[in-house]
C-alpha positions in Angstrom: -19.7 15.9 -46.3 -17.6 18.8 -44.9 -15.4 18.4 -41.9 -17.4 21.2 -40.1 -20.7 19.4 -40.7 -19.2 16.0 -39.5 -18.0 17.7 -36.3 -21.4 19.3 -35.9 -23.1 15.9 -36.2 -20.6 14.4 -33.7 -21.5 17.1 -31.2 -25.2 16.3 -31.7 -24.6 12.6 -31.1 -22.7 13.2 -27.9 -25.4 15.6 -26.7 -28.0 13.0 -27.4 -26.1 10.3 -25.7 -25.5 12.4 -22.6 -23.1 11.4 -19.8 -24.2 7.8 -20.2 -23.1 7.8 -23.8 -19.7 9.3 -22.8 -19.2 6.4 -20.3 -20.0 4.0 -23.1 -17.5 5.6 -25.4 -14.8 5.6 -22.7 -14.7 1.8 -22.5 -16.7 -1.2 -21.4 -18.7 -1.0 -18.2 -17.1 -2.3 -15.0 -18.4 -5.5 -13.5 -17.9 -6.4 -9.8 -15.3 -4.7 -7.6 -12.1 -3.2 -8.9 -9.1 -3.3 -6.5 -5.8 -1.6 -7.0 -2.8 -3.3 -5.3 1.0 -3.1 -5.2 3.6 -5.7 -5.1 4.7 -5.7 -1.4 4.4 -9.2 0.1 1.9 -9.4 2.9 -0.7 -12.0 4.2 -3.4 -10.4 2.1 -1.7 -11.7 -1.0 -2.3 -15.3 0.2 -6.0 -14.5 0.3 -5.8 -12.8 -3.1 -4.3 -15.8 -4.9 -6.7 -18.2 -3.2 -9.8 -16.4 -4.4 -10.9 -15.6 -0.8 -12.0 -12.1 -1.6 -14.2 -13.2 -4.5 -15.9 -15.8 -2.3 -16.4 -13.4 0.6 -17.7 -10.6 -1.6 -19.9 -12.9 -3.7 -19.0 -11.2 -6.9 -16.1 -10.8 -9.4 -13.1 -8.9 -8.3 -10.8 -7.3 -10.9 -7.3 -6.8 -9.5 -5.2 -4.0 -11.0 -1.4 -3.9 -10.2 0.3 -0.6 -9.7 4.0 0.3 -9.4 3.5 3.1 -6.9 1.1 4.8 -4.6 1.0 7.9 -6.8 -0.5 5.7 -9.6 -3.0 4.3 -7.1 -4.0 7.9 -6.1 -4.5 8.8 -9.8 -6.8 5.8 -10.3 -8.8 6.5 -7.2 -9.3 10.1 -8.2 -10.4 9.1 -11.6 -12.9 6.5 -10.1 -11.1 3.7 -12.0 -10.8 1.6 -8.9 -13.0 1.1 -5.8 -10.4 0.0 -3.2 -6.7 0.9 -3.2 -3.5 -0.2 -1.5 -1.7 2.9 -0.3 1.3 3.6 1.9 1.0 6.1 4.7 3.0 8.8 2.8 0.8 8.8 -0.4 -2.2 8.4 1.9 -1.2 11.6 3.7 -0.8 13.3 0.3 -4.2 12.1 -0.9 -5.9 13.2 2.2 -4.2 16.6 2.1 -5.5 17.0 -1.4 -8.9 16.0 -0.1 -9.5 13.0 -2.3 -12.9 11.4 -1.7 -11.4 8.3 0.1 -11.4 6.8 3.6 -9.0 4.3 5.2 -10.8 1.2 6.3 -8.0 -1.2 7.4 -4.3 -1.4 7.8 -2.4 -4.0 5.7 0.9 -3.7 7.7 3.3 -1.7 9.8 6.2 -1.7 7.5 9.5 -3.4 8.3 12.2 -5.2 6.3 10.1 -5.2 3.2 11.2 -1.7 2.3 14.9 -0.8 2.6 17.8 1.3 1.3 20.1 -0.9 -0.8 23.6 0.3 -1.7 25.6 -0.9 -4.6 28.7 -3.0 -4.2 31.7 -0.8 -5.0 29.7 2.4 -4.5 31.9 3.4 -1.5 28.9 3.6 0.8 29.8 1.9 4.1 27.7 4.1 6.4 25.3 7.1 6.4 27.9 9.8 5.9 29.1 8.1 2.7 25.7 8.9 1.1 26.8 12.5 0.6 27.0 13.3 -3.1 25.6 9.9 -4.1 22.7 9.2 -6.6 19.8 7.7 -4.6 16.7 6.6 -6.5 13.2 6.3 -4.9 9.6 6.6 -6.0 8.5 10.1 -5.0 5.6 10.5 -2.6 5.9 6.8 -1.5 6.5 5.4 2.0 10.1 4.7 0.8 10.5 8.4 -0.1 9.3 9.5 3.3 11.5 7.0 5.1 14.5 8.1 3.1 14.0 11.7 4.0 13.3 10.8 7.6 16.5 8.8 7.7 18.6 11.6 6.3 17.1 13.9 9.0 17.9 11.4 11.6 21.6 11.3 10.5 21.8 15.1 10.3 22.0 15.1 6.5 20.0 17.5 4.2 18.3 16.5 1.0 20.6 18.9 -0.8 23.7 16.8 0.2 22.6 13.8 -1.9 21.2 13.4 -5.4 17.6 12.0 -5.1 16.2 10.7 -8.3 12.4 10.0 -8.8 12.1 6.5 -10.4 9.4 3.8 -10.2 10.5 0.3 -9.0 10.9 -1.1 -12.5 12.9 1.9 -13.5 15.1 1.6 -10.4 16.0 -2.0 -11.3 16.9 -0.9 -14.8 18.9 2.1 -13.7 20.8 -0.1 -11.1 21.6 -2.6 -13.9 23.1 0.2 -16.0 25.1 1.6 -13.1 23.2 4.9 -13.2 22.5 5.0 -9.4 24.5 4.3 -6.3 21.6 3.4 -3.9 17.9 3.0 -3.9 15.1 2.9 -1.4 12.5 0.5 -2.7 10.4 -2.6 -2.0 10.2 -6.0 -3.5 10.6 -7.4 -6.1 13.0 -4.6 -7.1 14.7 -4.7 -3.7 15.6 -8.4 -4.1 17.0 -7.7 -7.5 19.3 -4.9 -6.1 20.5 -7.2 -3.3 22.2 -9.5 -5.9 24.9 -6.8 -6.4 24.4 -4.8 -3.2 23.4 -4.8 0.4 20.8 -3.3 2.7 22.1 -0.3 4.7 18.9 0.1 6.8 15.1 -0.7 6.5 11.8 0.9 7.3 11.8 -1.0 10.6 14.9 1.0 11.6 13.3 4.2 10.5 10.2 3.4 12.6 12.4 3.0 15.6 13.9 6.4 14.8 10.4 7.9 15.2 9.0 7.8 11.6 6.8 4.6 11.3 5.2 3.9 8.0 2.2 1.7 7.1 0.4 0.2 4.2 -3.4 0.6 4.2 -6.6 -0.3 2.4 -8.6 2.8 1.3 -12.0 2.9 -0.4 -13.8 5.6 -2.3 -16.4 7.3 -0.1 -19.2 6.9 -2.7 -18.5 3.2 -3.0 -18.5 2.7 0.8 -21.9 4.5 1.1 -23.3 2.5 -1.8 -21.9 -0.9 -0.8 -21.3 -1.1 3.0 -21.7 -4.8 3.0 -19.0 -5.2 0.4 -16.6 -3.0 2.4 -17.3 -5.1 5.6 -16.7 -8.4 3.7 -13.5 -7.0 2.2 -12.1 -5.8 5.5 -13.1 -9.1 7.2 -11.2 -11.1 4.6 -8.1 -8.9 4.8 -7.9 -9.3 8.5 -8.7 -13.0 8.4 -5.8 -13.4 6.0 -3.4 -12.3 8.8 -4.9 -14.8 11.2 -4.7 -17.6 8.7 -1.1 -16.8 7.9 -0.2 -16.7 11.6 -1.6 -20.2 12.1 0.0 -21.6 9.0 3.3 -19.7 8.7 5.4 -22.6 10.2 4.2 -24.9 7.3 4.9 -22.4 4.5 7.9 -23.1 2.4 9.1 -21.8 -1.0 7.6 -24.9 -2.5 4.2 -24.4 -1.0 1.6 -23.8 -3.8 0.3 -20.6 -2.1 3.8 -19.2 -1.8 4.5 -20.1 -5.5 1.3 -18.2 -6.4 2.3 -15.1 -4.4 5.7 -15.2 -6.1 4.0 -15.3 -9.5 1.6 -12.4 -8.5 4.3 -10.1 -7.1 7.4 -11.1 -9.1 9.3 -11.9 -5.9 11.5 -14.9 -5.7 9.5 -17.7 -4.0 12.5 -18.4 -1.8 12.1 -14.9 -0.2 8.4 -14.9 0.2 8.2 -16.6 3.7 10.8 -14.2 5.1 9.1 -11.2 3.5 5.8 -12.2 5.0 7.5 -12.2 8.4 9.3 -8.9 7.8 6.5 -6.6 8.7 4.1 -6.3 11.6 0.4 -7.0 11.1 -1.9 -5.3 13.8 -5.0 -7.4 14.4 -8.5 -6.0 14.3 -8.6 -5.0 18.0 -5.3 -3.1 17.8 -6.3 -1.4 14.6 -9.6 -0.3 16.2 -7.8 1.1 19.2 -6.7 4.6 19.9 -3.2 4.0 18.7 -4.2 3.4 15.0 -7.5 3.9 13.2 -9.1 5.1 16.5 -6.9 8.2 16.5 -3.1 7.5 16.5 -2.9 7.0 12.7 -4.5 10.5 12.2 -1.6 12.0 14.2 0.9 9.9 12.2 -0.6 11.2 8.9 -0.5 14.7 10.2 3.2 14.3 11.2 3.9 12.8 7.8 2.2 15.7 6.0 4.1 18.3 8.1 7.4 16.6 7.2 6.4 16.4 3.5 5.5 20.1 3.6 8.9 20.9 5.0 10.4 19.1 2.1 8.1 21.0 -0.4 6.1 17.8 -1.3 2.7 19.2 -0.2 1.7 22.8 0.1 -0.3 22.6 3.3 -1.3 20.4 6.3 -4.9 19.7 7.3 -6.0 20.6 10.8 -7.4 17.0 11.3 -6.8 13.8 9.3 -9.3 11.7 11.3 -12.1 12.3 8.7 -9.9 10.1 6.4 -10.1 7.2 8.8 -13.2 5.0 9.4 -12.6 2.5 12.2 -16.2 1.1 12.1 -15.2 -1.8 9.8 -12.2 -3.1 12.0 -14.3 -2.6 15.1 -17.0 -4.8 13.6 -14.4 -7.5 12.9 -12.8 -7.1 16.3 -16.3 -7.6 17.9 -16.9 -10.7 15.7 -13.5 -12.2 16.6 -14.0 -11.5 20.3 -17.4 -13.2 20.2 -15.9 -16.2 18.4 -13.0 -16.4 20.9 -15.6 -16.3 23.7 -17.5 -19.1 22.2 -14.3 -21.2 21.8 -13.4 -20.5 25.5 -16.9 -21.5 26.6 -16.7 -24.8 24.6 -13.3 -25.6 26.2 -14.7 -24.9 29.6 -17.8 -27.1 28.9 -15.5 -29.9 27.8 -13.5 -29.7 31.0 -16.6 -30.0 33.2 
């Protein structure tokens, strides 16, 4: 059989199979919900390792770990995942590129969990010592945005330092080889760098300087339209994880089984997990639903982030309005449920006092 005839037969087969056949040829069909996550430590990881999401959603959940927000964006664009964990900087980029996604809940307002580490012996004692130094950071990440914002805060330009685009695993390797002087990154890479370095400043500091950053859960729009009950259950579980952590945090130690499980999931030293959990701020459902966040403020923050990234040549435009990429209905629903439950508890306490 000639090569030409075999190709001709192959085309006929694909035509007969249609798009459904192409999906079959691309790999096995997906079952359940597929969630893309990153390795930052937050209360949602406690729910993840406990199986709380699977119980709440009533179906299997496939968890896919990513090294950066850029990789999460690629997976969302390709419809490889349904939910994704995105920092506010890559979220601003994704919205600017008009990806078919919407933000349904915040994971955290970032604090000590992301920071600029400087190498021992690098000669970096303060901000001005960064001039001419090699600084690694994952591009289009919240760390990248925070680094650029910090340089602006100190009156330094991007051209005065040597910024290198590396993923967190690549950063750890480059640090070990002595190829870089500093890096802005999150755990577990951050903890690795601190063994032979120190933190110069964190994202909490940058937030105080006027450039706050967030981690958020986003979902593909088509999935949200098709499975609103799943989205509601997912958001409810994510926010309940914060409440559970707040009630149990005093009892969590590096030896706690759930802390050990989070350490195994993220690659972070278990001894650092409790402190990392406490290192960021976690707005509750009512605050997230308010005008300061998903109710409007986050859209302004995303616009400010996009304008700054445009000034740095990272995006080519800024949308007039970023609110279409926020959907507060899910956190409002949880806030209403939690308010109703709190009212019931208060009524029960008052009945018991009568």
